[in-house]
Structure formats: C-alpha cells, structure tokens
SEPALUM-309393 format. One line per 5 residues: number of its first residue (from 1); their letters; for each residue x, y, z of C-alpha. Coordinates in nm, 3 decimals, decimal comma. Example, Ala and Ser with C-alpha at 12.3 -4.5 7.8 and 13.67 -1.06 7.14 Angstrom:
BEGIN
1 = AS = 1,230:-0,450:0,780  1,367:-0,106:0,714
REM end
This chain:
BEGIN
1 = VYIVT = 21,694:6,523:16,349  21,385:6,504:16,130  21,399:6,684:15,798  21,075:6,809:15,648  21,061:6,750:15,277
6 = SKNYK = 20,787:6,820:15,026  20,716:6,448:15,030  20,636:6,418:15,400  20,500:6,774:15,449  20,136:6,664:15,399
11 = QIAYV = 20,175:6,375:15,642  20,310:6,607:15,910  20,028:6,854:15,846  19,763:6,580:15,883  19,921:6,448:16,203
16 = ALVPF = 19,918:6,797:16,352  19,574:6,897:16,224  19,365:6,588:16,303  19,394:6,611:16,687  19,306:6,983:16,670
21 = IVITL = 18,992:6,908:16,467  18,886:6,625:16,701  18,928:6,845:17,011  18,738:7,134:16,849  18,447:6,911:16,744
26 = SNFQL = 18,431:6,752:17,091  18,410:7,096:17,255  18,143:7,202:17,004  17,937:6,891:17,086  17,965:6,958:17,462
31 = ENEKA = 17,850:7,318:17,416  17,554:7,200:17,203  17,458:6,948:17,470  17,468:7,220:17,738  17,256:7,449:17,518
36 = ASAIN = 17,005:7,169:17,449  16,977:7,105:17,821  16,910:7,475:17,889  16,651:7,485:17,611  16,458:7,189:17,750
41 = EIKLE = 16,445:7,355:18,091  16,305:7,700:18,011  16,207:7,842:18,344  16,197:8,219:18,372  16,025:8,490:18,568
46 = TTTGD = 15,764:8,692:18,381  15,710:9,067:18,395  15,418:9,001:18,632  15,645:8,817:18,878  15,511:8,469:18,797
51 = MYSLQ = 15,738:8,179:18,705  15,698:8,029:18,359  15,813:7,674:18,298  15,809:7,520:17,951  15,768:7,170:18,098
56 = QQEEE = 15,447:7,270:18,275  15,271:7,397:17,962  14,986:7,188:17,826  14,986:7,344:17,479  15,136:7,132:17,204
61 = IIIAN = 15,286:7,431:17,019  15,479:7,710:17,189  15,582:8,016:16,989  15,876:8,188:17,160  15,956:8,535:17,029
66 = FFATW = 16,299:8,665:17,137  16,313:9,045:17,132  16,455:9,368:17,274  16,276:9,701:17,317  16,535:9,902:17,119
71 = CPPCK = 16,501:9,678:16,811  16,307:9,846:16,521  16,196:9,514:16,359  16,077:9,396:16,703  15,863:9,708:16,729
76 = AEMPH = 15,728:9,653:16,377  15,614:9,297:16,449  15,464:9,364:16,793  15,112:9,457:16,668  15,110:9,134:16,462
81 = LQSFA = 15,214:8,927:16,764  14,952:9,087:16,989  14,679:9,032:16,731  14,789:8,669:16,693  14,787:8,627:17,073
86 = ENLPN = 14,426:8,747:17,084  14,319:8,475:16,837  14,540:8,182:16,940  14,437:7,831:16,846  14,357:7,612:17,150
91 = DAELI = 14,674:7,403:17,129  14,919:7,695:17,088  15,073:7,952:17,318  15,271:8,266:17,240  15,541:8,387:17,478
96 = GVNLT = 15,778:8,679:17,447  16,132:8,633:17,575  16,287:8,968:17,648  16,662:8,938:17,612  16,699:9,150:17,922
101 = ARDDG = 17,078:9,116:17,934  17,090:9,280:17,588  16,815:9,537:17,650  16,770:9,885:17,800  16,622:9,808:18,141
106 = ERKLK = 16,298:9,736:18,321  16,147:10,083:18,272  16,189:10,064:17,892  16,036:9,716:17,887  15,735:9,833:18,089
111 = QFIEQ = 15,685:10,126:17,847  15,719:9,890:17,550  15,455:9,651:17,687  15,215:9,940:17,755  15,278:10,107:17,418
116 = YGVTY = 15,193:9,789:17,224  14,923:9,661:17,461  15,099:9,328:17,508  14,882:9,079:17,697  15,072:8,754:17,642
121 = PILLD = 15,343:8,642:17,887  15,678:8,821:17,862  15,965:8,624:18,015  16,283:8,791:18,141  16,607:8,630:18,023
126 = VDDTY = 16,824:8,837:18,258  17,148:8,642:18,212  17,100:8,550:17,842  17,081:8,176:17,919  16,803:8,112:17,671
131 = GDGYG = 16,910:8,369:17,413  17,245:8,193:17,403  17,090:7,848:17,438  16,869:7,906:17,136  17,152:8,067:16,942
136 = VLSMP = 16,971:8,399:16,901  17,214:8,620:16,711  16,974:8,880:16,577  16,641:9,012:16,688  16,367:8,939:16,657
141 = TTVIL = 16,395:8,562:16,637  16,083:8,348:16,667  16,118:7,981:16,753  15,829:7,738:16,714  15,839:7,444:16,953
146 = KDGKE = 15,625:7,135:16,918  15,619:6,905:17,216  15,925:7,092:17,349  16,137:7,052:17,035  16,225:7,325:16,787
151 = VERIV = 16,051:7,269:16,454  16,078:7,613:16,294  16,282:7,933:16,328  16,213:8,275:16,180  16,486:8,537:16,200
156 = GPVSE = 16,341:8,883:16,150  15,989:9,017:16,194  15,700:8,775:16,159  15,340:8,844:16,064  15,019:8,716:16,218
161 = ETLGK = 14,943:8,539:15,889  15,277:8,353:15,887  15,231:8,241:16,248  14,881:8,117:16,171  15,006:7,911:15,877
166 = LVKQY = 15,290:7,763:16,084  15,061:7,664:16,371  14,824:7,491:16,125  15,122:7,314:15,968  15,237:7,171:16,302
171 = EK = 14,897:7,088:16,453  14,818:6,718:16,488
REM end
C-alpha cells in the first residue's frame, strides 16, 4: 500500500503528468509534419478545370488568399485583390483558394467570381486539406509564400497597397 502524503504529492503529479505531456507534444509534432507536407504539395483543380501545382510555378512569390463567398470581409477585399492581380509584379502570382468544404456551393462561387470580375486563378479546396494544412481558422486569410515557404500571414481583409508593400519587401 502506498500512502500519498503532502510530501510526495508533487512527485506523483510529475510522474503522472510528464508522460502525458510528452505524448501530446509528439502527436502535435506529427500533425505539424503532415500539415507541412500537405502545404508543400499544393495541387488543386481550378474553377476553369485546370490543375494548379505550387511546385510547377516559376514565380518567386505566391500570394494565396483563402476565402469563402458568404464571408463579408472576403467580399470587401475582393476589388483590392482583383486590382492587385491586374498589376502584379513579374515575380509574383496571386491565387484564390476557395475553402469549398466550408462554402455555399459551386453556383454561389460562380456568381461571386462574376460579380467581382475575378481573373486570377481560383483553386477549389473541396476537402479542406489546404485550409486545414495552413491552419486557416478565419476568413479571409492571406498567406505569402516565397520559394514555397510561408513568410507572411494576414488574417482579415487585405488591401492592394499592403500586398504591394509585402511583395516589394520579399523580392530579391
């Protein structure tokens, strides 16, 4: 029989708690590694039926804007994104990633694209692989990638001016 006293209570607590913390951190690391793998392999169908692959892009800077059509801040930033897309620097590309699994369907997305005159590629994340992989919790979220690695993240609407400054900041 082992009697717990105030003297050995902390020791027992540490012995019980340390393995739990180690297991939790190990699982967290595995999940992060899976997410990182998914991020490095962005390959999605676009609204035009083409396949988009991050690895095949020649641009040094990719701006990925995660959005949904029902999202008021996403609607507010769309004219800024389209204007930015029309004046992109040579070494940058803007893509929209519609979080299709969290959105209102193909018809709504088509209306959204037409309403805002979107001409840049819109990728369809139908099973939320990349929304989850990038840890997108709120929309819109814009992720700036340089040479395939995340260098900046903006949660909330972004302006054309802000995007321009960020691209200049990360250009070689």
